VOGU-3710 file (C-alpha; in Angstrom, 3 decimals, decimal comma):
1> mfaspasaha> 47,885/-38,479/-39,249  50,324/-38,687/-41,864  53,971/-39,784/-40,946  56,892/-40,728/-43,018  59,259/-43,462/-41,545  62,277/-42,143/-43,332  62,289/-38,500/-42,355  59,555/-38,544/-39,327  57,937/-35,508/-40,756  54,622/-35,848/-38,804
11> tgatgsavcv> 51,253/-33,764/-38,549  48,147/-34,941/-36,665  44,392/-33,611/-36,705  41,738/-34,441/-34,394  38,211/-32,980/-33,845  35,958/-32,983/-31,135  31,733/-32,279/-31,883  29,389/-30,596/-29,937  25,930/-30,237/-30,824  24,767/-26,215/-30,265
21> svdgtyeitw> 21,206/-26,060/-31,136  17,939/-27,785/-31,462  18,144/-28,109/-35,047  21,039/-30,381/-35,121  24,031/-27,615/-35,748  27,185/-28,859/-34,625  30,462/-27,013/-33,714  33,986/-28,795/-34,223  37,035/-28,008/-32,550  39,979/-29,000/-34,621
31> kltndypaav> 43,474/-29,389/-33,070  46,657/-29,897/-35,532  50,024/-30,892/-34,485  53,554/-30,646/-35,703  55,987/-33,523/-34,370  59,184/-32,074/-36,384  61,548/-29,655/-35,680  60,812/-27,117/-38,555  57,947/-25,131/-39,043  55,000/-26,485/-41,272
41> tlgdvkleld> 52,963/-24,418/-43,738  49,313/-25,976/-44,390  47,271/-25,475/-47,493  43,967/-26,570/-49,102  42,533/-27,086/-45,547  38,863/-28,676/-46,455  36,009/-30,356/-44,650  34,262/-33,640/-46,300  30,925/-34,462/-45,271  29,027/-37,871/-45,585
51> knakstlstt> 26,078/-35,729/-46,693  25,313/-32,514/-48,610  24,958/-30,074/-45,609  25,470/-26,530/-44,851  28,840/-26,088/-43,191  31,499/-23,442/-42,418  35,072/-24,231/-42,300  36,074/-21,952/-39,580  34,366/-19,196/-37,354  37,611/-17,715/-37,449
61> tvpttiaarp> 40,894/-17,182/-39,722  42,352/-20,868/-40,307  45,674/-21,415/-39,416  48,166/-21,642/-42,159  51,104/-22,664/-40,275  52,294/-24,680/-37,499  55,471/-23,875/-35,467  58,488/-26,287/-35,364  58,674/-28,451/-32,266  61,312/-27,620/-29,992
71> agspltevsf> 63,938/-30,189/-29,229  62,775/-31,998/-26,264  59,234/-30,056/-26,071  55,549/-31,659/-26,791  54,085/-31,218/-29,894  53,263/-27,363/-31,217  49,720/-27,383/-32,031  46,980/-24,976/-33,491  43,227/-25,117/-33,145  40,314/-23,647/-35,005
81> tsvvakpatr> 36,144/-24,011/-35,041  34,107/-25,347/-37,999  30,392/-25,489/-38,008  28,352/-28,404/-39,456  24,507/-28,637/-39,788  21,959/-31,826/-40,382  21,577/-33,836/-42,235  25,319/-34,297/-41,977  26,257/-37,281/-39,469  30,203/-37,047/-39,706
91> vkltykarwa> 32,795/-34,789/-41,172  36,429/-35,078/-41,331  39,456/-32,497/-41,791  41,817/-32,897/-45,062  44,680/-30,488/-45,648  48,148/-30,562/-47,061  51,486/-29,816/-45,347  54,708/-28,461/-46,706  57,679/-28,458/-44,481  60,690/-25,891/-44,701
101> dnyraqgasg> 62,741/-28,811/-46,277  60,365/-28,899/-49,149  59,103/-31,961/-47,841  55,417/-32,347/-48,701  52,507/-34,542/-47,282  48,791/-34,845/-47,494  47,067/-34,632/-43,931  43,736/-35,946/-42,770  41,949/-36,262/-39,416  39,481/-39,447/-38,586
111> wvqltgpcpk> 35,962/-39,234/-39,226  34,269/-36,914/-36,306  30,752/-38,361/-35,722  27,836/-35,849/-35,025  25,746/-37,622/-32,784  25,730/-35,956/-29,800  22,585/-34,882/-27,655  21,327/-31,732/-28,964  19,665/-28,883/-26,673  15,980/-29,490/-25,945
121> pspskspsks> 13,635/-27,086/-27,607  12,416/-24,589/-24,589  8,985/-25,166/-23,952  6,637/-22,442/-25,724  5,685/-19,399/-23,502  2,191/-18,402/-23,418  1,544/-14,874/-23,760  2,272/-13,330/-20,686  -0,483/-11,917/-18,845  -0,245/-8,294/-17,862
131> psaspspsqs> -0,428/-8,735/-13,724  -4,078/-7,626/-12,989  -3,796/-4,745/-10,954  -4,526/-5,334/-7,449  -7,722/-3,708/-6,621  -7,453/-0,665/-4,377  -8,978/-0,607/-0,995  -12,556/0,224/-1,746  -13,505/3,685/-0,630  -16,449/3,783/1,688
141> tsvppstsvp> -19,206/5,699/0,329  -21,070/7,510/3,050  -24,702/7,365/2,210  -26,618/10,191/3,483  -29,186/9,152/6,309  -32,650/8,430/4,844  -35,129/11,216/5,521  -37,573/9,984/7,739  -41,144/10,942/6,342  -43,569/11,896/8,792
151> psttptpglp> -46,274/9,500/8,955  -49,531/10,727/6,977  -51,904/12,631/9,564  -55,281/10,901/8,842  -57,963/13,688/9,750  -60,071/12,752/12,509  -63,397/12,048/11,242  -66,015/14,105/12,403  -69,453/13,006/13,849  -71,858/12,047/10,985
161> vtgssstmpl> -73,913/14,756/9,653  -77,425/13,250/9,367  -79,596/14,558/6,826  -78,416/16,718/3,936  -78,364/20,253/3,442  -81,582/20,000/1,254  -83,536/19,279/4,328  -82,958/22,836/5,558  -85,543/24,592/3,585  -87,962/21,997/4,933
171> vgtgaalvvg> -87,403/22,637/8,382  -88,001/26,323/8,045  -91,347/25,675/6,435  -92,251/23,583/9,179  -91,497/26,101/11,805  -93,630/29,026/9,871  -96,402/26,700/9,898  -96,245/25,634/13,519  -95,917/29,707/14,037  -98,861/30,092/12,074
181> gvalvatlrr> -101,112/27,197/13,384  -100,651/29,024/16,881  -101,820/32,521/15,436  -104,774/30,830/13,940  -105,710/29,275/17,448  -105,082/32,358/19,219  -107,554/34,305/16,632  -110,228/31,767/17,157  -110,034/31,828/20,763  -110,686/35,708/20,984
191> rrrvtftae> -113,884/35,334/18,226  -115,369/32,745/20,850  -115,023/35,321/23,563  -117,334/37,750/21,340  -120,640/37,787/22,582  -123,586/39,234/20,756  -126,265/41,341/22,631  -129,794/41,178/21,545  -131,351/44,365/20,937
//
């Protein structure tokens, strides 16, 4: 804060930092005030870092004036937001002020520490598995009744045939011999009955 005891021209600057990402990027909201009953013009507004780091002075348009403070009223105020990344650990704002009566002053904020907690990395998500389709109710497939095979009919065994067909000629021959023998016996008997008469 810059103040001149002689004229009471005064401006003020304060900053509040919040870590907004896991890589340590901070957003700093600056508030600049005017405590003099005349408007002040701001110029050469800059960020000063303790280490070389990527930064953005303002995410919107940097204010160029601060209205006069009305008599009996609080300080008039403007604000804007800067962005500062790691490895910077602190930052401050510097600027030049010029009032309507051509009074000039150099203004600066105090150091704003970039040490607040940062968001934690979200747990890595494993590839989502596509939900397994619920099995559809199994359709009962009707199995056709098995066709019963009738038991194989075993032919009733016939009575055993004794002998073979080759014995039939022998039987016929035997019968012929018997008939022939009977005829021979009959012939011999007839011959025995013949009597010879002497002359």
